[in-house]
TORLO-720225 format. One record per residue: residue number from 0; residue in three letters; chain; x, y, z of N, C-alpha, C, CB in turn. Coordinates in nm, 3 decimals. Atoms other than C-alpha are relative to their C-alpha. Glycine has a CB too. Layout:
N
<node pos="NUM" code="ALA" unit="A" n_X="X" n_Y="Y" n_Z="Z" ca_X="X" ca_Y="Y" ca_Z="Z" c_X="X" c_Y="Y" c_Z="Z" cb_X="X" cb_Y="Y" cb_Z="Z"/>
...
END
This chain:
102
<node pos="0" code="UNK" unit="A" n_X="0.071" n_Y="-0.061" n_Z="-0.142" ca_X="-1.407" ca_Y="2.957" ca_Z="-4.377" c_X="-0.181" c_Y="-0.036" c_Z="0.016" cb_X="0.021" cb_Y="0.199" cb_Z="-0.008"/>
<node pos="1" code="UNK" unit="A" n_X="0.141" n_Y="0.042" n_Z="0.004" ca_X="-1.711" ca_Y="2.796" ca_Z="-4.237" c_X="-0.165" c_Y="0.076" c_Z="0.060" cb_X="0.022" cb_Y="-0.118" cb_Z="0.066"/>
<node pos="2" code="UNK" unit="A" n_X="0.125" n_Y="-0.135" n_Z="-0.044" ca_X="-2.111" ca_Y="2.897" ca_Z="-4.234" c_X="0.032" c_Y="0.096" c_Z="0.053" cb_X="-0.105" cb_Y="-0.022" cb_Z="0.091"/>
<node pos="3" code="UNK" unit="A" n_X="0.114" n_Y="-0.038" n_Z="-0.167" ca_X="-2.174" ca_Y="2.929" ca_Z="-3.877" c_X="0.079" c_Y="0.172" c_Z="0.053" cb_X="0.049" cb_Y="-0.182" cb_Z="0.198"/>
<node pos="4" code="UNK" unit="A" n_X="-0.120" n_Y="-0.093" n_Z="0.024" ca_X="-1.816" ca_Y="3.175" ca_Z="-3.923" c_X="-0.001" c_Y="0.114" c_Z="-0.024" cb_X="0.066" cb_Y="-0.025" cb_Z="-0.080"/>
<node pos="5" code="UNK" unit="A" n_X="0.137" n_Y="-0.139" n_Z="0.099" ca_X="-1.974" ca_Y="3.383" ca_Z="-4.200" c_X="-0.082" c_Y="0.062" c_Z="0.108" cb_X="-0.157" cb_Y="-0.088" cb_Z="-0.133"/>
<node pos="6" code="UNK" unit="A" n_X="0.133" n_Y="-0.081" n_Z="-0.069" ca_X="-2.266" ca_Y="3.454" ca_Z="-4.041" c_X="0.066" c_Y="0.090" c_Z="0.187" cb_X="-0.162" cb_Y="-0.174" cb_Z="0.039"/>
<node pos="7" code="UNK" unit="A" n_X="-0.146" n_Y="-0.028" n_Z="-0.087" ca_X="-2.021" ca_Y="3.533" ca_Z="-3.756" c_X="-0.012" c_Y="0.139" c_Z="-0.054" cb_X="0.168" cb_Y="-0.099" cb_Z="-0.040"/>
<node pos="8" code="UNK" unit="A" n_X="-0.097" n_Y="-0.013" n_Z="0.047" ca_X="-1.857" ca_Y="3.732" ca_Z="-3.918" c_X="-0.145" c_Y="0.123" c_Z="-0.070" cb_X="0.105" cb_Y="-0.138" cb_Z="-0.069"/>
<node pos="9" code="UNK" unit="A" n_X="0.145" n_Y="-0.117" n_Z="0.086" ca_X="-2.189" ca_Y="3.941" ca_Z="-4.166" c_X="-0.049" c_Y="0.041" c_Z="0.144" cb_X="-0.175" cb_Y="-0.102" cb_Z="-0.126"/>
<node pos="10" code="UNK" unit="A" n_X="0.047" n_Y="-0.101" n_Z="-0.131" ca_X="-2.318" ca_Y="4.033" ca_Z="-3.798" c_X="0.078" c_Y="0.047" c_Z="0.104" cb_X="-0.094" cb_Y="-0.056" cb_Z="0.077"/>
<node pos="11" code="UNK" unit="A" n_X="-0.097" n_Y="-0.120" n_Z="0.001" ca_X="-2.049" ca_Y="4.180" ca_Z="-3.705" c_X="-0.025" c_Y="0.080" c_Z="-0.016" cb_X="0.079" cb_Y="0.015" cb_Z="-0.054"/>
<node pos="12" code="UNK" unit="A" n_X="-0.029" n_Y="-0.088" n_Z="0.142" ca_X="-1.999" ca_Y="4.367" ca_Z="-3.960" c_X="-0.129" c_Y="0.094" c_Z="0.006" cb_X="0.006" cb_Y="-0.107" cb_Z="-0.166"/>
<node pos="13" code="UNK" unit="A" n_X="0.102" n_Y="-0.120" n_Z="0.053" ca_X="-2.335" ca_Y="4.487" ca_Z="-3.989" c_X="-0.048" c_Y="0.087" c_Z="0.196" cb_X="-0.196" cb_Y="-0.110" cb_Z="-0.116"/>
<node pos="14" code="UNK" unit="A" n_X="-0.004" n_Y="-0.120" n_Z="-0.093" ca_X="-2.352" ca_Y="4.588" ca_Z="-3.614" c_X="0.117" c_Y="0.143" c_Z="-0.011" cb_X="0.025" cb_Y="-0.073" cb_Z="0.137"/>
<node pos="15" code="UNK" unit="A" n_X="-0.099" n_Y="-0.019" n_Z="0.018" ca_X="-1.990" ca_Y="4.746" ca_Z="-3.678" c_X="-0.081" c_Y="0.089" c_Z="-0.083" cb_X="0.098" cb_Y="-0.093" cb_Z="-0.025"/>
<node pos="16" code="UNK" unit="A" n_X="0.075" n_Y="-0.056" n_Z="0.035" ca_X="-2.171" ca_Y="4.932" ca_Z="-3.962" c_X="-0.112" c_Y="0.083" c_Z="0.047" cb_X="-0.015" cb_Y="-0.057" cb_Z="-0.044"/>
<node pos="17" code="UNK" unit="A" n_X="0.026" n_Y="-0.071" n_Z="-0.089" ca_X="-2.422" ca_Y="5.064" ca_Z="-3.742" c_X="0.053" c_Y="0.061" c_Z="0.074" cb_X="-0.041" cb_Y="-0.031" cb_Z="0.041"/>
<node pos="18" code="UNK" unit="A" n_X="-0.078" n_Y="-0.080" n_Z="-0.130" ca_X="-2.216" ca_Y="5.219" ca_Z="-3.484" c_X="0.068" c_Y="0.078" c_Z="-0.087" cb_X="0.106" cb_Y="-0.088" cb_Z="0.116"/>
<node pos="19" code="UNK" unit="A" n_X="-0.076" n_Y="-0.066" n_Z="0.058" ca_X="-2.034" ca_Y="5.368" ca_Z="-3.803" c_X="-0.048" c_Y="0.100" c_Z="-0.019" cb_X="0.042" cb_Y="-0.041" cb_Z="-0.085"/>
<node pos="20" code="UNK" unit="A" n_X="0.115" n_Y="-0.104" n_Z="0.137" ca_X="-2.384" ca_Y="5.579" ca_Z="-3.985" c_X="-0.013" c_Y="0.058" c_Z="0.168" cb_X="-0.205" cb_Y="-0.093" cb_Z="-0.138"/>
<node pos="21" code="UNK" unit="A" n_X="0.125" n_Y="-0.109" n_Z="-0.114" ca_X="-2.510" ca_Y="5.649" ca_Z="-3.596" c_X="0.122" c_Y="0.094" c_Z="0.045" cb_X="-0.105" cb_Y="-0.103" cb_Z="0.186"/>
<node pos="22" code="UNK" unit="A" n_X="-0.075" n_Y="-0.045" n_Z="-0.058" ca_X="-2.164" ca_Y="5.751" ca_Z="-3.473" c_X="0.066" c_Y="0.178" c_Z="-0.132" cb_X="0.101" cb_Y="-0.150" cb_Z="0.044"/>
<node pos="23" code="UNK" unit="A" n_X="-0.052" n_Y="-0.087" n_Z="0.089" ca_X="-2.082" ca_Y="5.999" ca_Z="-3.798" c_X="-0.087" c_Y="0.075" c_Z="-0.085" cb_X="0.081" cb_Y="-0.062" cb_Z="-0.072"/>
<node pos="24" code="UNK" unit="A" n_X="0.130" n_Y="-0.069" n_Z="-0.026" ca_X="-2.480" ca_Y="6.096" ca_Z="-3.773" c_X="0.012" c_Y="0.115" c_Z="0.086" cb_X="-0.097" cb_Y="-0.091" cb_Z="0.060"/>
<node pos="25" code="UNK" unit="A" n_X="-0.039" n_Y="-0.033" n_Z="-0.031" ca_X="-2.366" ca_Y="6.205" ca_Z="-3.500" c_X="0.064" c_Y="0.153" c_Z="0.029" cb_X="0.010" cb_Y="-0.070" cb_Z="-0.021"/>
<node pos="26" code="UNK" unit="A" n_X="-0.092" n_Y="-0.109" n_Z="-0.092" ca_X="-2.077" ca_Y="6.403" ca_Z="-3.489" c_X="0.018" c_Y="0.085" c_Z="-0.203" cb_X="0.216" cb_Y="-0.102" cb_Z="0.128"/>
<node pos="27" code="UNK" unit="A" n_X="0.042" n_Y="-0.152" n_Z="0.129" ca_X="-2.223" ca_Y="6.614" ca_Z="-3.851" c_X="0.116" c_Y="-0.099" c_Z="-0.124" cb_X="0.098" cb_Y="0.259" cb_Z="0.071"/>
<node pos="28" code="UNK" unit="A" n_X="-0.049" n_Y="0.005" n_Z="0.046" ca_X="-1.981" ca_Y="6.403" ca_Z="-4.057" c_X="-0.067" c_Y="-0.077" c_Z="-0.226" cb_X="0.078" cb_Y="-0.045" cb_Z="0.119"/>
<node pos="29" code="UNK" unit="A" n_X="0.149" n_Y="0.027" n_Z="0.094" ca_X="-2.312" ca_Y="6.212" ca_Z="-4.258" c_X="-0.225" c_Y="0.087" c_Z="0.031" cb_X="-0.005" cb_Y="-0.214" cb_Z="0.040"/>
<node pos="30" code="UNK" unit="A" n_X="0.140" n_Y="-0.015" n_Z="-0.049" ca_X="-2.640" ca_Y="6.430" ca_Z="-4.306" c_X="-0.113" c_Y="-0.032" c_Z="-0.007" cb_X="-0.028" cb_Y="0.064" cb_Z="-0.004"/>
<node pos="31" code="UNK" unit="A" n_X="0.164" n_Y="0.151" n_Z="-0.033" ca_X="-3.012" ca_Y="6.230" ca_Z="-4.231" c_X="-0.037" c_Y="-0.050" c_Z="-0.146" cb_X="-0.211" cb_Y="0.088" cb_Z="0.082"/>
<node pos="32" code="UNK" unit="A" n_X="-0.001" n_Y="0.086" n_Z="0.113" ca_X="-3.007" ca_Y="6.153" ca_Z="-4.657" c_X="0.094" c_Y="-0.114" c_Z="0.059" cb_X="0.054" cb_Y="0.076" cb_Z="-0.143"/>
<node pos="33" code="UNK" unit="A" n_X="-0.145" n_Y="0.132" n_Z="-0.052" ca_X="-2.643" ca_Y="5.993" ca_Z="-4.613" c_X="-0.001" c_Y="-0.066" c_Z="0.033" cb_X="0.088" cb_Y="-0.011" cb_Z="0.068"/>
<node pos="34" code="UNK" unit="A" n_X="-0.036" n_Y="0.146" n_Z="-0.120" ca_X="-2.703" ca_Y="5.779" ca_Z="-4.303" c_X="-0.138" c_Y="0.000" c_Z="-0.111" cb_X="0.001" cb_Y="-0.010" cb_Z="0.246"/>
<node pos="35" code="UNK" unit="A" n_X="0.080" n_Y="0.090" n_Z="0.066" ca_X="-3.027" ca_Y="5.737" ca_Z="-4.493" c_X="0.034" c_Y="-0.093" c_Z="-0.101" cb_X="-0.082" cb_Y="0.059" cb_Z="-0.045"/>
<node pos="36" code="UNK" unit="A" n_X="-0.043" n_Y="0.076" n_Z="0.129" ca_X="-2.909" ca_Y="5.606" ca_Z="-4.781" c_X="0.133" c_Y="-0.131" c_Z="-0.019" cb_X="0.043" cb_Y="0.124" cb_Z="-0.090"/>
<node pos="37" code="UNK" unit="A" n_X="-0.066" n_Y="0.057" n_Z="0.026" ca_X="-2.629" ca_Y="5.394" ca_Z="-4.666" c_X="-0.063" c_Y="-0.085" c_Z="0.117" cb_X="0.124" cb_Y="0.050" cb_Z="-0.024"/>
<node pos="38" code="UNK" unit="A" n_X="0.106" n_Y="0.107" n_Z="-0.039" ca_X="-2.883" ca_Y="5.236" ca_Z="-4.446" c_X="-0.032" c_Y="-0.094" c_Z="-0.071" cb_X="-0.110" cb_Y="0.042" cb_Z="0.022"/>
<node pos="39" code="UNK" unit="A" n_X="0.125" n_Y="0.140" n_Z="0.018" ca_X="-3.131" ca_Y="5.108" ca_Z="-4.657" c_X="0.090" c_Y="-0.085" c_Z="-0.089" cb_X="-0.184" cb_Y="0.042" cb_Z="-0.097"/>
<node pos="40" code="UNK" unit="A" n_X="-0.076" n_Y="0.053" n_Z="0.057" ca_X="-2.797" ca_Y="4.999" ca_Z="-4.904" c_X="0.049" c_Y="-0.063" c_Z="0.133" cb_X="0.078" cb_Y="0.079" cb_Z="-0.091"/>
<node pos="41" code="UNK" unit="A" n_X="0.020" n_Y="0.067" n_Z="-0.145" ca_X="-2.680" ca_Y="4.817" ca_Z="-4.559" c_X="-0.150" c_Y="-0.113" c_Z="-0.026" cb_X="-0.035" cb_Y="0.154" cb_Z="0.142"/>
<node pos="42" code="UNK" unit="A" n_X="0.170" n_Y="0.141" n_Z="0.008" ca_X="-3.046" ca_Y="4.624" ca_Z="-4.511" c_X="0.003" c_Y="-0.070" c_Z="-0.182" cb_X="-0.244" cb_Y="0.137" cb_Z="0.024"/>
<node pos="43" code="UNK" unit="A" n_X="0.036" n_Y="0.102" n_Z="0.136" ca_X="-3.071" ca_Y="4.541" ca_Z="-4.917" c_X="0.088" c_Y="-0.074" c_Z="-0.004" cb_X="-0.012" cb_Y="0.053" cb_Z="-0.143"/>
<node pos="44" code="UNK" unit="A" n_X="-0.102" n_Y="0.126" n_Z="0.039" ca_X="-2.773" ca_Y="4.367" ca_Z="-4.953" c_X="0.098" c_Y="-0.082" c_Z="0.099" cb_X="0.097" cb_Y="0.054" cb_Z="-0.098"/>
<node pos="45" code="UNK" unit="A" n_X="-0.101" n_Y="0.092" n_Z="-0.052" ca_X="-2.567" ca_Y="4.290" ca_Z="-4.638" c_X="-0.065" c_Y="-0.198" c_Z="0.016" cb_X="0.041" cb_Y="0.084" cb_Z="0.172"/>
<node pos="46" code="UNK" unit="A" n_X="0.024" n_Y="0.141" n_Z="-0.003" ca_X="-2.851" ca_Y="3.943" ca_Z="-4.591" c_X="0.042" c_Y="-0.059" c_Z="-0.133" cb_X="-0.146" cb_Y="-0.029" cb_Z="0.030"/>
<node pos="47" code="UNK" unit="A" n_X="0.006" n_Y="0.116" n_Z="0.136" ca_X="-2.783" ca_Y="3.850" ca_Z="-4.983" c_X="0.186" c_Y="-0.026" c_Z="0.027" cb_X="-0.065" cb_Y="0.095" cb_Z="-0.218"/>
<node pos="48" code="UNK" unit="A" n_X="-0.088" n_Y="-0.019" n_Z="0.008" ca_X="-2.421" ca_Y="3.884" ca_Z="-4.895" c_X="0.071" c_Y="-0.192" c_Z="0.004" cb_X="0.018" cb_Y="0.118" cb_Z="0.099"/>
<node pos="49" code="UNK" unit="A" n_X="-0.076" n_Y="0.135" n_Z="-0.075" ca_X="-2.267" ca_Y="3.489" ca_Z="-4.965" c_X="0.183" c_Y="-0.054" c_Z="0.046" cb_X="-0.043" cb_Y="-0.106" cb_Z="-0.102"/>
<node pos="50" code="UNK" unit="A" n_X="-0.137" n_Y="0.027" n_Z="-0.017" ca_X="-1.887" ca_Y="3.523" ca_Z="-4.877" c_X="0.104" c_Y="0.124" c_Z="0.014" cb_X="0.037" cb_Y="-0.082" cb_Z="-0.114"/>
<node pos="51" code="UNK" unit="A" n_X="-0.027" n_Y="-0.043" n_Z="-0.040" ca_X="-1.671" ca_Y="3.705" ca_Z="-4.755" c_X="0.079" c_Y="0.230" c_Z="-0.160" cb_X="0.067" cb_Y="-0.143" cb_Z="0.091"/>
<node pos="52" code="UNK" unit="A" n_X="-0.039" n_Y="-0.117" n_Z="0.142" ca_X="-1.572" ca_Y="3.917" ca_Z="-5.155" c_X="-0.095" c_Y="0.056" c_Z="-0.010" cb_X="0.033" cb_Y="-0.045" cb_Z="-0.152"/>
<node pos="53" code="UNK" unit="A" n_X="0.118" n_Y="-0.089" n_Z="-0.036" ca_X="-1.963" ca_Y="4.003" ca_Z="-5.144" c_X="-0.009" c_Y="0.112" c_Z="0.149" cb_X="-0.117" cb_Y="-0.111" cb_Z="0.011"/>
<node pos="54" code="UNK" unit="A" n_X="-0.026" n_Y="-0.122" n_Z="-0.114" ca_X="-1.897" ca_Y="4.196" ca_Z="-4.823" c_X="0.148" c_Y="0.127" c_Z="-0.006" cb_X="0.025" cb_Y="-0.099" cb_Z="0.154"/>
<node pos="55" code="UNK" unit="A" n_X="-0.036" n_Y="-0.122" n_Z="0.012" ca_X="-1.628" ca_Y="4.368" ca_Z="-4.942" c_X="0.028" c_Y="0.098" c_Z="-0.128" cb_X="0.089" cb_Y="-0.009" cb_Z="0.062"/>
<node pos="56" code="UNK" unit="A" n_X="0.027" n_Y="-0.009" n_Z="0.183" ca_X="-1.715" ca_Y="4.447" ca_Z="-5.248" c_X="-0.142" c_Y="0.123" c_Z="0.076" cb_X="-0.074" cb_Y="-0.225" cb_Z="-0.133"/>
<node pos="57" code="UNK" unit="A" n_X="0.159" n_Y="-0.051" n_Z="-0.152" ca_X="-2.072" ca_Y="4.595" ca_Z="-4.940" c_X="0.095" c_Y="0.142" c_Z="-0.022" cb_X="-0.010" cb_Y="-0.112" cb_Z="0.257"/>
<node pos="58" code="UNK" unit="A" n_X="-0.066" n_Y="-0.108" n_Z="-0.078" ca_X="-1.790" ca_Y="4.794" ca_Z="-4.812" c_X="0.073" c_Y="0.161" c_Z="-0.114" cb_X="0.144" cb_Y="-0.103" cb_Z="0.089"/>
<node pos="59" code="UNK" unit="A" n_X="-0.087" n_Y="-0.153" n_Z="0.056" ca_X="-1.600" ca_Y="4.987" ca_Z="-5.085" c_X="-0.142" c_Y="0.056" c_Z="-0.045" cb_X="0.148" cb_Y="-0.013" cb_Z="-0.162"/>
<node pos="60" code="UNK" unit="A" n_X="0.115" n_Y="-0.007" n_Z="0.005" ca_X="-1.928" ca_Y="5.006" ca_Z="-5.206" c_X="-0.038" c_Y="0.201" c_Z="0.113" cb_X="-0.055" cb_Y="-0.180" cb_Z="0.070"/>
<node pos="61" code="UNK" unit="A" n_X="0.074" n_Y="-0.102" n_Z="-0.108" ca_X="-2.070" ca_Y="5.208" ca_Z="-4.909" c_X="0.157" c_Y="0.158" c_Z="0.034" cb_X="-0.046" cb_Y="-0.141" cb_Z="0.204"/>
<node pos="62" code="UNK" unit="A" n_X="-0.118" n_Y="-0.042" n_Z="0.093" ca_X="-1.683" ca_Y="5.364" ca_Z="-4.944" c_X="0.001" c_Y="0.126" c_Z="-0.085" cb_X="0.020" cb_Y="-0.102" cb_Z="-0.094"/>
<node pos="63" code="UNK" unit="A" n_X="0.069" n_Y="-0.062" n_Z="0.128" ca_X="-1.740" ca_Y="5.504" ca_Z="-5.256" c_X="-0.078" c_Y="0.085" c_Z="0.030" cb_X="-0.070" cb_Y="-0.082" cb_Z="-0.082"/>
<node pos="64" code="UNK" unit="A" n_X="0.076" n_Y="-0.098" n_Z="-0.115" ca_X="-2.043" ca_Y="5.709" ca_Z="-5.088" c_X="0.016" c_Y="0.069" c_Z="0.054" cb_X="-0.035" cb_Y="-0.017" cb_Z="0.076"/>
<node pos="65" code="UNK" unit="A" n_X="-0.111" n_Y="-0.054" n_Z="-0.211" ca_X="-1.882" ca_Y="5.844" ca_Z="-4.743" c_X="0.067" c_Y="-0.065" c_Z="-0.017" cb_X="-0.049" cb_Y="-0.027" cb_Z="0.193"/>
<node pos="66" code="UNK" unit="A" n_X="-0.155" n_Y="-0.015" n_Z="-0.094" ca_X="-1.531" ca_Y="5.843" ca_Z="-4.681" c_X="-0.047" c_Y="-0.059" c_Z="0.150" cb_X="0.066" cb_Y="0.203" cb_Z="0.022"/>
<node pos="67" code="UNK" unit="A" n_X="0.134" n_Y="0.054" n_Z="-0.147" ca_X="-1.750" ca_Y="5.790" ca_Z="-4.323" c_X="0.082" c_Y="-0.145" c_Z="0.023" cb_X="-0.237" cb_Y="-0.039" cb_Z="-0.068"/>
<node pos="68" code="UNK" unit="A" n_X="0.067" n_Y="0.065" n_Z="0.055" ca_X="-1.719" ca_Y="5.426" ca_Z="-4.391" c_X="0.181" c_Y="-0.085" c_Z="-0.023" cb_X="-0.116" cb_Y="0.077" cb_Z="-0.119"/>
<node pos="69" code="UNK" unit="A" n_X="-0.132" n_Y="0.045" n_Z="0.084" ca_X="-1.307" ca_Y="5.418" ca_Z="-4.499" c_X="0.133" c_Y="-0.083" c_Z="0.042" cb_X="0.055" cb_Y="0.116" cb_Z="-0.041"/>
<node pos="70" code="UNK" unit="A" n_X="-0.110" n_Y="0.091" n_Z="-0.048" ca_X="-1.150" ca_Y="5.288" ca_Z="-4.216" c_X="-0.075" c_Y="-0.098" c_Z="0.068" cb_X="0.112" cb_Y="0.067" cb_Z="0.094"/>
<node pos="71" code="UNK" unit="A" n_X="0.065" n_Y="0.104" n_Z="-0.069" ca_X="-1.390" ca_Y="5.053" ca_Z="-4.133" c_X="-0.004" c_Y="-0.110" c_Z="-0.102" cb_X="-0.141" cb_Y="0.040" cb_Z="0.054"/>
<node pos="72" code="UNK" unit="A" n_X="-0.054" n_Y="0.054" n_Z="0.159" ca_X="-1.312" ca_Y="4.895" ca_Z="-4.523" c_X="0.147" c_Y="-0.035" c_Z="0.025" cb_X="-0.009" cb_Y="0.132" cb_Z="-0.139"/>
<node pos="73" code="UNK" unit="A" n_X="-0.138" n_Y="-0.016" n_Z="0.092" ca_X="-0.947" ca_Y="4.952" ca_Z="-4.459" c_X="0.010" c_Y="-0.123" c_Z="0.182" cb_X="0.121" cb_Y="0.227" cb_Z="-0.051"/>
<node pos="74" code="UNK" unit="A" n_X="-0.106" n_Y="0.156" n_Z="-0.087" ca_X="-0.920" ca_Y="4.686" ca_Z="-4.118" c_X="-0.091" c_Y="-0.106" c_Z="-0.029" cb_X="0.029" cb_Y="-0.004" cb_Z="0.213"/>
<node pos="75" code="UNK" unit="A" n_X="0.088" n_Y="0.070" n_Z="0.120" ca_X="-1.230" ca_Y="4.500" ca_Z="-4.277" c_X="0.131" c_Y="-0.098" c_Z="-0.091" cb_X="-0.089" cb_Y="0.149" cb_Z="-0.122"/>
<node pos="76" code="UNK" unit="A" n_X="-0.032" n_Y="0.014" n_Z="0.033" ca_X="-1.005" ca_Y="4.439" ca_Z="-4.471" c_X="0.152" c_Y="-0.139" c_Z="0.033" cb_X="-0.035" cb_Y="0.101" cb_Z="-0.022"/>
<node pos="77" code="UNK" unit="A" n_X="-0.157" n_Y="0.056" n_Z="-0.101" ca_X="-0.668" ca_Y="4.368" ca_Z="-4.255" c_X="-0.041" c_Y="-0.147" c_Z="0.015" cb_X="0.031" cb_Y="0.086" cb_Z="0.197"/>
<node pos="78" code="UNK" unit="A" n_X="0.001" n_Y="0.150" n_Z="-0.014" ca_X="-0.872" ca_Y="4.062" ca_Z="-4.102" c_X="-0.073" c_Y="-0.135" c_Z="-0.108" cb_X="-0.066" cb_Y="-0.005" cb_Z="0.129"/>
<node pos="79" code="UNK" unit="A" n_X="0.011" n_Y="0.069" n_Z="0.126" ca_X="-0.981" ca_Y="3.945" ca_Z="-4.429" c_X="0.101" c_Y="-0.096" c_Z="-0.050" cb_X="-0.010" cb_Y="0.089" cb_Z="-0.090"/>
<node pos="80" code="UNK" unit="A" n_X="-0.146" n_Y="0.026" n_Z="0.126" ca_X="-0.636" ca_Y="3.867" ca_Z="-4.559" c_X="0.073" c_Y="-0.066" c_Z="0.158" cb_X="0.117" cb_Y="0.208" cb_Z="-0.112"/>
<node pos="81" code="UNK" unit="A" n_X="-0.092" n_Y="0.169" n_Z="-0.052" ca_X="-0.553" ca_Y="3.688" ca_Z="-4.175" c_X="-0.071" c_Y="-0.069" c_Z="0.022" cb_X="0.090" cb_Y="-0.025" cb_Z="0.125"/>
<node pos="82" code="UNK" unit="A" n_X="0.126" n_Y="0.065" n_Z="0.029" ca_X="-0.859" ca_Y="3.551" ca_Z="-4.185" c_X="0.052" c_Y="-0.140" c_Z="-0.109" cb_X="-0.116" cb_Y="0.128" cb_Z="-0.080"/>
<node pos="83" code="UNK" unit="A" n_X="-0.085" n_Y="0.120" n_Z="0.130" ca_X="-0.728" ca_Y="3.329" ca_Z="-4.535" c_X="0.123" c_Y="-0.018" c_Z="0.047" cb_X="0.028" cb_Y="0.059" cb_Z="-0.175"/>
<node pos="84" code="UNK" unit="A" n_X="-0.143" n_Y="0.051" n_Z="-0.046" ca_X="-0.376" ca_Y="3.335" ca_Z="-4.400" c_X="-0.022" c_Y="-0.130" c_Z="0.091" cb_X="0.086" cb_Y="0.123" cb_Z="0.092"/>
<node pos="85" code="UNK" unit="A" n_X="-0.019" n_Y="0.118" n_Z="-0.006" ca_X="-0.508" ca_Y="3.102" ca_Z="-4.158" c_X="-0.009" c_Y="-0.099" c_Z="-0.019" cb_X="-0.001" cb_Y="-0.016" cb_Z="0.030"/>
<node pos="86" code="UNK" unit="A" n_X="0.024" n_Y="0.116" n_Z="0.029" ca_X="-0.682" ca_Y="2.882" ca_Z="-4.330" c_X="0.130" c_Y="-0.103" c_Z="-0.091" cb_X="-0.127" cb_Y="0.024" cb_Z="-0.070"/>
<node pos="87" code="UNK" unit="A" n_X="-0.145" n_Y="0.036" n_Z="0.110" ca_X="-0.384" ca_Y="2.864" ca_Z="-4.570" c_X="0.074" c_Y="-0.144" c_Z="0.076" cb_X="0.149" cb_Y="0.169" cb_Z="0.002"/>
<node pos="88" code="UNK" unit="A" n_X="-0.126" n_Y="0.040" n_Z="-0.147" ca_X="-0.147" ca_Y="2.778" ca_Z="-4.240" c_X="-0.083" c_Y="-0.091" c_Z="0.027" cb_X="0.046" cb_Y="0.118" cb_Z="0.155"/>
<node pos="89" code="UNK" unit="A" n_X="0.065" n_Y="0.151" n_Z="-0.070" ca_X="-0.430" ca_Y="2.528" ca_Z="-4.104" c_X="0.029" c_Y="-0.102" c_Z="-0.046" cb_X="-0.136" cb_Y="-0.025" cb_Z="0.001"/>
<node pos="90" code="UNK" unit="A" n_X="0.011" n_Y="0.112" n_Z="0.117" ca_X="-0.476" ca_Y="2.339" ca_Z="-4.451" c_X="0.161" c_Y="-0.047" c_Z="-0.016" cb_X="-0.071" cb_Y="0.073" cb_Z="-0.164"/>
<node pos="91" code="UNK" unit="A" n_X="-0.081" n_Y="0.050" n_Z="-0.064" ca_X="-0.123" ca_Y="2.337" ca_Z="-4.430" c_X="0.068" c_Y="-0.069" c_Z="0.057" cb_X="-0.001" cb_Y="0.011" cb_Z="0.018"/>
<node pos="92" code="UNK" unit="A" n_X="-0.040" n_Y="0.062" n_Z="-0.076" ca_X="-0.049" ca_Y="2.230" ca_Z="-4.163" c_X="-0.057" c_Y="-0.177" c_Z="0.097" cb_X="0.012" cb_Y="0.109" cb_Z="0.053"/>
<node pos="93" code="UNK" unit="A" n_X="0.075" n_Y="0.130" n_Z="0.027" ca_X="-0.296" ca_Y="1.925" ca_Z="-4.184" c_X="0.070" c_Y="-0.071" c_Z="-0.089" cb_X="-0.136" cb_Y="0.014" cb_Z="-0.052"/>
<node pos="94" code="UNK" unit="A" n_X="-0.029" n_Y="0.068" n_Z="0.049" ca_X="-0.149" ca_Y="1.821" ca_Z="-4.485" c_X="0.114" c_Y="-0.077" c_Z="0.051" cb_X="-0.001" cb_Y="0.044" cb_Z="-0.088"/>
<node pos="95" code="UNK" unit="A" n_X="-0.176" n_Y="-0.032" n_Z="-0.085" ca_X="0.222" ca_Y="1.864" ca_Z="-4.350" c_X="0.041" c_Y="-0.142" c_Z="0.134" cb_X="-0.019" cb_Y="0.212" cb_Z="0.131"/>
<node pos="96" code="UNK" unit="A" n_X="0.028" n_Y="0.075" n_Z="-0.135" ca_X="0.117" ca_Y="1.639" ca_Z="-4.053" c_X="-0.079" c_Y="-0.140" c_Z="-0.078" cb_X="-0.118" cb_Y="0.109" cb_Z="0.130"/>
<node pos="97" code="UNK" unit="A" n_X="0.095" n_Y="0.086" n_Z="0.065" ca_X="-0.159" ca_Y="1.360" ca_Z="-4.271" c_X="0.172" c_Y="-0.044" c_Z="-0.107" cb_X="-0.184" cb_Y="0.100" cb_Z="-0.090"/>
<node pos="98" code="UNK" unit="A" n_X="-0.133" n_Y="0.047" n_Z="0.167" ca_X="0.192" ca_Y="1.319" ca_Z="-4.567" c_X="0.122" c_Y="-0.099" c_Z="0.078" cb_X="0.127" cb_Y="0.206" cb_Z="-0.094"/>
<node pos="99" code="UNK" unit="A" n_X="-0.055" n_Y="0.131" n_Z="-0.090" ca_X="0.318" ca_Y="0.981" ca_Z="-4.526" c_X="0.164" c_Y="-0.018" c_Z="-0.067" cb_X="-0.118" cb_Y="-0.173" cb_Z="-0.032"/>
<node pos="100" code="UNK" unit="A" n_X="-0.168" n_Y="0.010" n_Z="0.020" ca_X="0.736" ca_Y="0.950" ca_Z="-4.448" c_X="0.036" c_Y="-0.108" c_Z="0.043" cb_X="0.091" cb_Y="0.100" cb_Z="0.069"/>
<node pos="101" code="UNK" unit="A" n_X="-0.055" n_Y="0.155" n_Z="0.014" ca_X="0.885" ca_Y="0.648" ca_Z="-4.556" c_X="0.138" c_Y="0.034" c_Z="-0.018" cb_X="-0.064" cb_Y="-0.101" cb_Z="-0.133"/>
END
């Protein structure tokens, strides 16, 4: 995954996390202190994420703190798998195109 696409993915994830926190607080699934703890963890952690594994670990930690993040973890995990599959397919396609046929 290129640096630009990872930055975009990280930014998109951050927005989804903020939305999840706000919705969970509004709906009564997170109290004020749990919301504050989750927001602090996200702000302290997301900028240091260097790759998909770091983002997955962060989401897992959040899900361990509160189950309101579980759906997001599942969706993001599926997206991550699809992204890796596409990268492998692209590399294989490029290899096949460049394979000498004598």
